[in-house]
N, C-alpha and C positions, 0 to 999 in steps of 0.2 A: 503493499499499500504506500502511498505517497501523500504527503501533506505540502502545505504551501512552501513550507521551508526546504522540504527534500524533494526532488523530482525523480528520484530513483525508485521505479515501481519494483514491487515485490511480486513475484510470480507464484502462483498456486498451481499445483498439479491435481487435477481431480480424477480420481479413479473410482466412480461410483459403480459398486458391484452390478447393480441392476442394468446398468447402461455400457458397461465397459465392453462386454460382449453382446452386441446387438443383433437380434434376430435369430440366435442359436436355439433358444428355447422353442420358437415357432418351427423351425427345421426339425428338431427332434420330436415335438408332438406330431407333425405330419408324418415323419418317418414311422412312428409308432403306430399310427392309424393305418398307414400303408401296409406294414408288416402284419398287422392284425388281419387285414383283409386277405392278404396272400395266403396266410395259414388257414383262415376260414375257408377260402376257396379250396386249398389242398384237401383239407378235411372232408369238404363236401364231395369232392371228387372220389376219395377213398371210401366214403359211406355209400355212393352211388354204385362204385364197383362191388362192395360188400353185398348191397342188396340184389344186385344183378346175380352175383354168384349163388346167393341164397334163394332166389327164383328159379334158377336153372339146375335141374337135378344132375344133369351131365357135367357141368362145371364143378358143382358142390361135390360130387363123387370123385373128382381128380384130385382134390385136396388143395385146389388153388386158393390162395388168400390174398386180399387186396394190400397194397403197399401203402403205408402211412408214412407220410414225410414231415420232417421237422427241420427248422432252421436252427441248429445248435449254436451257431455264431454268426455275427454280422460284423463286418469291418466296414467302418465309415470313414471318409476323408472329406473334410470341409475345408475349402480354401477360403482364406480370410484376408481382408485388406486392413492394414494398420492405418488408421486416420487419426492425425493430430491437428488440433485447431487452437488457435490462440485468440482469445477475445479481449478486448479492453473496454473496461467499464468505469464510469465515474460517478460515485455516489457521495454526497455531502463534501464535495471538493477533493474526494480522495480517488486516486488513480489506482486501478487494480487490473493486472493482466492475469487471465486465467487460461490455462492450457487444459483442453478437454481431449481426452484419449479414448479411442474406441476400436474395437475389432469388428469389422463389419464382413458377413458372409458374402462371397462372390458368386452369384447366381450364373448359370449357363456354362457352356463349354468355353474355357479360357485357354485351352491349349491349341 
């Protein structure tokens, strides 16, 4: 901060946990919903196969069983951009420089 006597601004670095990594929560929530839907579709397909086997005596007699799929592990890579912005504010004749730093996801194909 500066006063009329001193014109040397003091810099503040802001790292607000809720804002530092912007948009990641939304990405993870969407990923969770998408994975849930994929697993639900896989399960529905396996149940359909099981029901078809149970309805068909010939298939049932051969000992065929439906395949049940699971996703035991998911690897996720999120490309992030480091953004630093400096703002100057004057309140009650006090000059203040604030640096705001964020990580922002990069959407789309960047390669």
